[in-house]
C-alpha positions in Angstrom: 250.5 -46.6 201.4 252.0 -47.9 198.7 255.9 -48.5 198.3 256.1 -46.0 195.7 254.1 -43.6 198.1 257.1 -44.1 200.5 260.0 -44.3 198.4 259.3 -41.1 196.1 260.2 -38.8 198.9 263.0 -40.2 199.5 264.3 -40.4 195.8 263.2 -36.5 195.4 265.0 -35.2 198.3 268.3 -37.0 197.2 267.8 -35.9 193.7 267.5 -32.0 195.2 270.3 -32.5 197.8 272.8 -33.6 194.8 271.4 -31.1 192.8 272.1 -28.4 195.6 275.7 -29.8 196.2 276.8 -29.9 192.6 275.9 -26.4 192.7 278.2 -25.9 195.3 280.9 -27.5 193.8 280.2 -25.5 191.0 280.7 -22.4 193.1 283.8 -23.6 194.9 286.1 -24.0 191.6 284.1 -20.5 189.9 286.8 -18.3 188.5 286.7 -14.3 189.9 285.8 -13.2 186.8 285.9 -14.0 182.8 289.5 -14.9 181.8 290.9 -15.0 185.1 292.4 -18.3 186.8 291.8 -19.1 190.3 294.2 -17.6 193.3 297.1 -19.8 193.7 299.1 -19.8 197.3 302.7 -18.9 197.5 305.3 -20.3 199.9 306.0 -18.4 202.8 304.2 -16.4 205.7 304.6 -13.8 208.2 302.8 -12.7 211.8 303.1 -9.3 210.6 302.0 -7.4 207.1 305.0 -7.3 204.6 305.5 -5.6 201.2 306.4 -8.5 199.1 308.1 -7.1 196.2 308.2 -9.1 192.4 309.2 -8.6 188.8 308.9 -10.6 185.9 312.1 -11.6 183.5 311.2 -13.9 180.5 308.3 -16.0 181.7 309.3 -16.1 184.9 308.2 -14.3 188.0 310.3 -13.2 190.8 309.0 -12.6 194.4 310.4 -11.6 197.3 308.4 -12.6 200.3 309.4 -11.0 203.8 309.0 -13.2 206.8 309.6 -12.5 210.6 313.2 -12.8 210.3 314.3 -13.5 206.7 313.4 -13.3 203.1 311.7 -15.9 201.0 312.8 -15.9 197.1 310.8 -17.2 194.8 311.1 -18.3 191.1 308.2 -19.4 189.4 306.9 -20.0 185.8 304.0 -18.0 184.9 301.7 -20.3 186.1 303.2 -20.4 189.8 304.7 -23.8 189.5 307.9 -23.3 191.6 311.2 -23.3 189.7 314.1 -22.1 192.6 313.5 -21.0 196.1 316.0 -19.9 198.4 315.7 -18.1 202.3 317.8 -14.9 202.7 318.7 -14.4 206.3 317.8 -10.5 206.7 315.5 -9.1 209.3 313.6 -6.2 207.4 311.2 -3.7 209.5 307.9 -4.5 209.5 305.5 -3.7 206.7 308.1 -1.5 205.2 309.3 -1.3 200.9 311.6 -4.3 199.9 313.5 -4.6 196.4 315.5 -7.4 194.7 316.7 -7.7 191.0 317.7 -11.7 191.2 321.0 -10.9 193.6 321.0 -8.0 195.7 318.6 -6.8 197.7 317.4 -3.9 199.3 315.6 -3.3 202.7 315.0 -1.1 205.9 316.3 -1.9 208.9 316.0 0.4 212.1 316.0 3.2 210.0 319.6 2.4 207.6 318.8 1.9 204.1 320.8 -1.5 203.5 321.7 -3.9 200.7 321.9 -7.7 200.8 324.7 -8.7 198.3 326.7 -12.2 198.1 325.7 -13.2 201.8 326.9 -10.0 203.5 324.6 -6.4 204.4 326.0 -2.8 203.7 324.6 0.0 205.2 323.6 2.5 201.8 322.4 5.5 204.3 321.3 6.2 207.8 318.5 8.1 208.3 316.5 7.2 206.1 312.2 7.7 206.4 311.5 5.4 203.7 311.9 4.2 200.2 309.9 3.6 196.6 311.4 0.6 194.7 311.5 1.0 190.9 312.9 -1.7 188.2 316.7 0.0 188.3 316.4 3.0 190.4 315.2 3.4 193.7 314.1 6.9 195.4 314.6 7.3 198.8 314.2 10.5 201.5 314.8 11.1 204.8 313.3 14.1 206.5 313.8 16.8 203.8 315.8 15.1 201.2 315.6 12.9 198.3 317.9 10.4 197.0 318.3 8.5 194.1 320.2 5.2 194.6 321.3 3.3 191.2 321.8 -0.7 191.9 323.9 -1.5 189.0 326.8 1.2 190.1 325.6 1.2 194.2 325.5 4.5 194.1 323.3 7.0 195.6 322.7 10.7 194.9 320.8 13.7 196.2 318.1 14.9 194.1 316.5 17.3 195.7 316.2 19.3 198.9 312.9 20.4 200.0 312.2 23.6 202.6 309.3 21.5 204.3 309.7 18.1 205.9 308.5 15.2 203.0 305.2 13.2 204.0 305.0 10.9 200.6 307.5 10.2 197.4 306.6 8.3 194.4 307.6 7.7 191.1 306.1 7.6 187.7 306.3 4.0 185.5 305.6 5.9 182.4 308.3 8.5 182.7 311.2 9.9 184.8 308.7 12.5 186.8 308.9 12.2 190.8 305.6 13.5 193.0 306.7 14.5 196.4 304.4 15.5 198.8 304.8 17.8 202.0 302.3 18.3 204.7 302.7 21.6 206.2 299.3 21.6 207.9 298.2 18.0 209.6 295.4 18.5 206.9 296.7 20.2 204.4 299.3 18.6 201.5 301.6 20.2 198.9 302.4 18.5 195.8 305.9 19.3 193.8 306.5 17.2 190.8 310.4 17.0 189.8 310.5 16.3 186.2 314.3 16.9 184.3 316.1 19.1 186.8 313.1 20.9 187.6 310.9 21.2 190.8 307.9 22.7 189.8 304.4 23.3 192.2 301.7 21.1 191.3 299.2 21.3 193.7 297.6 21.5 197.2 294.7 19.1 199.3 293.4 19.2 202.2 291.7 16.0 203.8 287.8 16.2 204.3 286.4 15.8 207.6 289.7 15.4 209.5 290.7 12.5 207.6 294.0 10.9 207.8 296.0 10.4 205.2 297.1 6.9 205.0 298.9 6.6 201.6 299.6 8.8 198.2 299.9 7.0 194.9 301.4 8.4 191.5 301.8 7.6 188.1 301.8 9.0 184.5 301.8 8.2 181.1 303.8 11.2 179.7 300.8 13.5 178.9 299.0 12.7 182.1 299.8 12.2 185.5 297.3 11.1 188.5 297.6 11.3 192.4 295.7 8.6 194.2 295.0 9.7 197.8 294.4 7.3 200.6 292.4 8.5 203.9 290.4 7.3 206.5 288.6 8.7 209.4 287.3 7.2 212.6 283.6 8.1 213.9 282.2 6.2 217.0 284.7 3.2 216.7 283.5 2.7 212.5 286.1 3.0 210.0 285.5 5.1 206.6 288.0 4.5 203.5 288.0 7.3 201.4 290.3 7.5 197.8 290.1 10.9 195.9 291.9 11.0 192.2 293.7 14.3 191.5 294.5 14.3 187.1 296.8 16.8 185.9 297.8 17.8 182.4 301.9 17.7 181.8 302.1 20.1 179.6 300.8 22.9 181.7 300.5 21.8 185.0 297.0 22.5 185.1 294.6 20.0 187.4 291.5 18.5 185.4 290.0 16.2 187.8 289.5 15.9 192.0 287.3 13.3 192.4 286.3 11.1 195.3 286.1 7.9 194.0 283.0 5.5 193.6 283.5 1.8 193.5 280.5 -0.6 192.2 280.6 -4.7 191.6 280.5 -5.5 188.0 278.6 -8.4 188.5 275.8 -7.3 191.1 276.1 -3.7 190.8 276.4 -3.4 194.7 278.4 -0.1 195.7 281.9 -1.4 196.7 282.2 0.8 200.1 285.3 1.3 202.1 287.9 0.4 199.6 291.5 0.2 200.7 295.1 -0.8 200.1 295.1 0.9 196.3 297.9 0.2 193.6 297.1 2.0 190.4 299.5 2.5 187.1 299.1 3.7 183.3 299.2 0.7 181.1 298.7 1.8 177.4 297.6 4.9 178.2 294.5 4.0 180.5 294.7 3.9 184.3 294.4 0.6 185.8 293.5 0.7 189.7 293.6 -2.4 192.3 291.8 -2.9 195.3 290.3 -4.5 197.9 286.6 -3.8 199.1 284.0 -6.1 200.9 282.0 -7.4 198.1 279.8 -10.3 196.7 281.8 -14.0 196.2 279.9 -17.0 194.9 276.5 -17.8 196.2 275.3 -16.7 199.7 279.3 -15.5 200.4 281.3 -12.3 201.1 284.5 -11.2 202.0 287.3 -8.7 201.5 288.2 -9.0 198.0 290.6 -7.8 195.5 289.4 -5.9 192.4 290.0 -4.0 190.0 289.1 -1.1 187.9 289.6 0.8 184.4 286.3 2.3 183.6 283.7 4.2 184.7 279.5 3.9 184.3 277.1 6.3 185.7 280.0 8.4 187.9 281.1 4.7 189.3 284.6 2.9 189.2 283.5 -0.8 188.2 285.2 -3.1 190.1 286.0 -6.6 188.9 286.7 -9.3 191.1 290.5 -10.8 190.4 290.8 -13.2 194.1 289.8 -15.9 195.2 291.1 -16.7 198.4 289.0 -17.6 201.6 290.7 -15.2 203.9 290.8 -11.5 203.9 293.0 -10.1 201.6 294.8 -6.8 201.9 298.0 -5.2 199.8 297.3 -6.0 195.8 300.2 -5.9 193.4 301.0 -6.2 190.1 304.4 -8.1 188.4 304.7 -7.2 184.9 301.7 -6.4 183.2 299.2 -9.8 184.2 300.1 -11.3 187.1 298.5 -10.1 190.6 299.2 -10.8 193.9 298.1 -10.0 197.2 298.4 -11.0 201.1 295.6 -13.0 202.8 295.2 -12.5 206.5 294.0 -15.8 208.4 293.8 -14.3 212.0 297.5 -16.2 212.8 299.7 -15.4 209.5 299.9 -13.3 206.2 300.4 -15.5 203.4 300.9 -14.7 199.6 298.3 -15.6 196.5 298.7 -14.4 192.9 296.5 -15.1 190.1 296.7 -14.1 186.2 294.7 -14.8 182.9 296.8 -16.5 180.5 294.9 -19.6 179.2 296.8 -22.4 180.5 297.0 -21.2 183.8 293.0 -20.3 183.6 292.4 -24.1 182.7 294.6 -25.7 185.2 292.5 -23.6 188.1 289.8 -25.3 187.1 290.6 -28.4 188.2 288.9 -29.6 191.5 291.0 -30.4 194.1 290.5 -32.1 197.7 289.8 -28.8 199.5 286.9 -27.7 197.0 285.5 -31.0 197.9 285.6 -29.9 201.4 284.3 -26.6 200.5 281.4 -28.0 198.8 280.0 -30.6 201.3 280.7 -27.6 203.9 278.5 -25.0 202.6 276.0 -28.0 201.6 275.5 -28.9 204.9 275.2 -25.5 206.0 272.7 -24.7 203.0 270.3 -27.5 204.3 270.2 -26.4 207.9 269.0 -22.7 206.3 266.5 -24.6 204.1 264.4 -25.5 206.7 263.5 -21.7 207.4 260.9 -23.0 204.0 259.0 -25.4 206.2 258.1 -22.4 208.3 256.3 -21.3 205.4 254.7 -24.7 204.5 252.4 -23.9 207.5 251.7 -20.4 206.0 250.5 -22.0 202.8 248.0 -24.6 204.0 246.4 -21.9 206.4 244.0 -21.0 204.1 243.4 -25.0 202.5 242.5 -25.6 206.6 240.0 -23.1 206.8 238.3 -24.1 203.2 237.9 -27.5 204.0 236.7 -26.1 207.9 233.9 -24.3 206.2 232.9 -27.3 203.8 232.8 -29.6 206.6 229.7 -27.6 208.1 228.2 -26.6 204.7 228.1 -29.2 202.7 229.1 -32.2 205.2 227.4 -34.9 203.5 229.2 -33.9 200.1 232.2 -33.2 201.6 233.2 -36.5 203.0 231.4 -38.7 200.1 232.6 -37.3 197.2 236.1 -35.6 196.8 236.1 -35.5 193.2 235.5 -31.8 193.3 236.9 -31.1 197.2 240.1 -32.6 196.2 241.2 -30.3 193.1 239.7 -27.3 194.9 241.7 -27.6 197.8 244.7 -28.3 195.6 243.8 -24.7 193.8 243.6 -23.1 196.7 247.2 -24.2 198.1 248.9 -23.7 195.1 247.6 -20.0 194.6 248.5 -19.5 198.4 252.0 -20.2 197.8 251.9 -18.3 194.6 251.4 -15.1 196.6 253.1 -15.9 199.3 256.2 -16.1 197.5 255.5 -12.7 195.6 254.5 -10.4 198.4 255.9 -12.1 201.8 259.1 -14.0 200.0 261.0 -12.0 197.0 263.2 -12.6 194.4 265.6 -10.7 196.4 265.6 -13.2 198.8 266.9 -15.5 196.4 269.2 -13.1 194.4 271.9 -15.8 195.2 270.4 -18.6 193.9 271.2 -20.3 190.2 269.8 -18.2 187.3 267.1 -20.8 186.2 265.7 -20.4 189.6 265.6 -16.6 189.2 264.5 -15.9 185.2 261.8 -13.4 185.2 258.5 -14.3 186.6 260.3 -17.1 188.1 258.8 -16.7 191.4 255.0 -17.6 189.9 256.6 -19.8 187.2 258.4 -22.5 189.6 255.4 -22.8 192.6 252.9 -23.4 189.3 255.0 -26.0 188.3 256.0 -27.6 191.5 252.4 -27.5 192.5 251.4 -29.5 189.3 254.6 -31.8 188.9 253.8 -32.5 192.8 249.8 -33.2 191.9 250.8 -35.7 189.2 253.2 -37.6 191.4 250.7 -37.8 194.4 248.3 -39.2 192.0 250.7 -41.7 190.1 252.0 -43.2 193.4 249.2 -43.2 195.6 245.8 -45.9 195.7 242.9 -44.7 194.2 241.1 -45.3 197.4 242.8 -43.1 199.4 240.8 -40.8 201.5 240.6 -36.9 201.1 242.5 -36.0 204.2 245.5 -38.5 203.5 246.0 -37.7 199.9 245.8 -34.1 200.5 248.1 -34.2 203.1 250.6 -36.3 200.8 250.3 -34.0 198.4 251.3 -30.7 200.6 254.3 -32.7 202.3 255.2 -33.6 198.9 254.9 -30.2 197.1 256.7 -28.6 200.7 259.7 -30.9 200.9 259.7 -29.9 196.9 259.6 -26.1 197.4 262.3 -26.7 200.3 265.1 -28.8 198.3 264.3 -26.6 195.4 264.5 -23.0 196.9 265.3 -23.6 200.6 269.3 -23.4 200.4 269.2 -20.3 198.6 266.9 -18.1 200.9 268.6 -15.3 202.4 
């Protein structure tokens, strides 16, 4: 065998492996969606889930990230570059709201609403169930009483007293209305709207299939209000999350919509099941939703991602991915109009990440980092091992050819051994036809759905086997001697073809 025939497979393998590695590098640095940057990790971590609080002032992002025994106050520019940071020694209750304005911090500790100011904490009120942080006015509630607290004057006042125990309270960003929910029975919820100085009975809702309500959210644009109810139920150890959206008119308080929300991935069209950790708002008169669901990332990867949705198609809300963090995402929140923050859990600690759609930020996140190269190498090695599955199909592809040559050996033995001018091309054609048949009947485009676009265009499962079959035949003819035997020649051709098919398609086989 010539030197060229020995070197060619190595060159092809290196070329295809290089192509696959750079594909993985591009995947590692891919944006979550058009015009949105990759995630940036912020300082701070906790061993328990916490609710961060953020606000934007000028071009600075102010973020409060609770830890196990303190709160990290971070000030960064709009590209998440740290400007200032301080550690505040307060111990907020696990997974409770927190509020800050750059000088003071409001938090819950053992049922007491406390204000941290000038290095000291003071109790604002006792026996507090929870509070809803706003920019200036904070709403908090006890068992049957709702209060308002104004940080500017450090004063709280009673807003309303309810007849039944309160389950949830939420305020609207678009107006001064307050949604109050009571829970007269374990499965029934009654909603009231406090607007102006009036308490109006709005509507009632019953949980489906004995589901447990996890959270109730509310916002309004002044003319229309929406209530989002997060619930879940457990069956045989499996959790099913649901989201119900109630829409009503502020003019007459009539409910105009009550839907169980369904979601689909904007890129793949796949259903986004079990949505959780919702946040929503009205912006410029339209509803916008943030939520977490398990869905496709880049390449073969899936995970719990942060999604954004503001429109429906065929009865489903279309979710656009916003997170690129590797770990499980939870608790997405807006900071200002354009920044999104969320937490991740790596199995040990909770961390905070953020993203933004500013041009400078998007460009800065496209730069490759050491972690990107490491991730690409890990995915490259994993893909190489999985590509060996294609070699199994290579054994299938040669079966008709072996049968063909076995029959010829007995039927036309003399011609078969002395003249390969027709036997070799006939064998190549049978082999290529077999590859095309297996690709389109045993394999399918769905099995390569995560491959690059140049491998998955219409009829690619026919075009690529034909192209590779022809190219590998001409390469075989170019590098081998003319007097090479039929069996040696056809074996070299098949090996070269399987090598090319494995290197090109194998790493993307699901």
